[in-house]
N, C-alpha and C positions, 0 to 999 in steps of 0.2 A: 331156551333153544331159539336161535334167531336164524331166519332164512337169509341166505346170501345170494344175491343175483347181480349180474352185470347189465341187466336190462331194466331200465326204469319203468315204472307203471304210471300211466297217465289216464285220467278220467275226464271226459267232457260230457257233462250231464246238466240237465235243466231241472230246477226244483220250483215248486209253487208254494209261496208263503202268503198268508193272509194277515194283515196288520193295519194299524192306523197310521196314515202318513202324517208326520209331525211337521216336517219342513222339507222344502225342495230348494236347493241352491244350484248354482251354475254347473257344478260337477259332482254333487252328491245328493242323496236323498236320505232322510232320517225317518225310520219307520219304527213304531212301537209294536213289538211282538212279545207276547207273554210277559208283560210288565217291564220289559227292558227296551230301551231305544237303541237301535243299531243303525250304523251309518253304512250305506252302500254306494259305490261309485255308479254314476249314470253311464251306461254303456253307449258307446258311439255306434253300436250296431242296431240300435233301435229297440232293444229288449226291455228297457225301462222307460222308453219314450212313448209308449202306446202305439207303436207302429207295427204291432204283430198282425 
């Protein structure tokens, strides 16, 4: 059974993760979380730039 809707659902949420920073580049940051290294874009809004 699938729900059909004409209204898209959007979510704007903030999460907090703790990990080991492995590398910081001009536009991405590489963080080790749970044994895996993930790449995240550095936000221009200051969220990953320490401007909170």
